[in-house]
N, C-alpha and C positions, 0 to 999 in steps of 0.2 A: 495482747492482753498485758495493762503496768502494773508495777504498786506502790502502792499507794503508805509511803511510815510519815508520820506522826508520832514528836517523842516530846513529852512535857520537862522543866527537872521543876522538882521537887525543891525547894532552899526556906529554912528556918533559922530560928538561934530561940534562947531562951536568959533571959536576969534574975532565970531562978535556979542557978546551980543546975547538975550534970543531969543529963535525960537519955534515957534510951525508949527504944521501943521499935512498933510491925511500921511503916505505913501501908496500907492497904487498897488498893483501888482497884472498881470493879461496875464496868459500865450494865449498864440494867437491859436487859434482854439474851438472848443467845442466840444472836441474826450472826449474819460477816461480821458486824465490822466492833459484834459487841469485846468487850475484853477484858481484864484482870492482870495485876503485877503484885505483887511489891518490893517491899526493899526494909532491908535491917538497919539501924541508925543507932548515931549512940553525940552524945557532945558531951563539954564539960568547962563551965564556965560561961564563957558569952563569945564560947566559935561557932561558926556555920556548920552546919549537918545538911548535905545534899545526896540526892536521888533521884530518879527518873521511875520514867515507863515506856514500852517505846511498843506499840503497833500496827500491821500490816492490813493491808486489805486492797487484793487485788477490783483494777477497776477493768474493764470495758468500753473501749471509749466511744460519743455519745457525738449526736448534732445537739446543737441548741434547741432543735423541735422537742425531738426526745427529753430533753435532760429537764424542760419548761412542763412534759407535757406525765413528768412523773408528783406522784402526790404526797412521799414525802419525802420531809430532809433529807439528805446523803450528803455523795459527797463523787462525784462523775469529772471524770477527761474530757473537755470536748475537744477533740480529736487533733491541735495541732495549738489548740488556743491557751494550752495548759487545764491543773485540777483546780478544779470551786466547789464550794460547801451549797450548799442550795437550803435556800430555812423555807420547811413545810408550805404550802400553799403562796406561797411570795412570786413574783421570780425577782427579788432581790437577794445577791449570793454573795460570795465572800471567796475570789479568786487572790489566787498565793501568789501573785504576783501586784496585782489591781487593785486588791483589796476588794474594799464593796463596792459592788455592783449592781443595776438592775439592767436583767437579756429583755429584749422583745428581739422576740422572733421575725428575720422578717423576707420567708422563702428560701432562699439561696445563703442570704445570705445574712449578719445580727444586725443591733444596732446595743450596744453599751453605756449609761453613762454613770461615770464616778463623777463620788460629790463635790470633790475636789477640782476636775479643769470641764467637767461638762459631757456631753456625746461625744460618742466613737459610734463611727461604722466600722465593719469589715465583711468576709465573707473568706471562708474556709473551704480545704476541699480540693481535689484533679483543677478547679477552674479557676480557686480561690483566690484570692489577691495578701492571704493575710501570712507571713509578717506586714501588711503594708495597712494602714490602721490612715480610718478618715476622722481628721477633728475638724467637728460643725464651727464649735465655740470660735476656732483661731480661722477656721477653711482654710486648712493645711494639712498637705501629707505629710505623714508619720515612718518610719521606719520605725522596729524590733527586735532588737538584735542580742544575745545572751552569749555572755561569755561567763567566765565561770562561775560567779558565786555575784554575778548583781547582769541587772537587763539595763537594755541605753537603749535609747533611743534618739532617730536621726531627728530633724526636723526639715524635711526639704527646703520649706521658704526661706529659712534661717542659715543651710546649710552648716549645722552645726549638732557636737551628737552632746548627751545629753545624759545623767543615768537615771531608769527608771524615776527612781523615785523621789529622783528632782520636778523632775516631770510633773508628780503626785505635789510638791509642794512640802513633803515630808523630810528635808534635807534642807 
């Protein structure tokens, strides 16, 4: 079981003089994902103040089939493919590295659609090919490698490395 940690930073400023108080955030419900946090802030003049909250949620690794069978939106870990947030009642998800993706279960493998680069195929588990990914629009194989804070994509056909952000058109 892994732990998903999420943090948000709250930044604000004012042009109306000194401000101070307490910022409190409480999510709905009393589930394992419910969070509540607060922090005190103060600012004078046009300066900035900041703070934030963090929550952790234990996650069990699931298959794509299991994630798509879930009825509620939630965070999931999909085997070695990584963390994603599944929107309620739809195969659309937000993957922590790939961004918005549309998942299609294909038995022992799955397809995922990324709006900026199209359809991709891979398979997980002991007999899976991931971190190798087939890119349908380009009709070539990719290899995803995580190094420190960046993910890299090796394009076999071009014999080149690029960041995942560059591949997705974000850089």
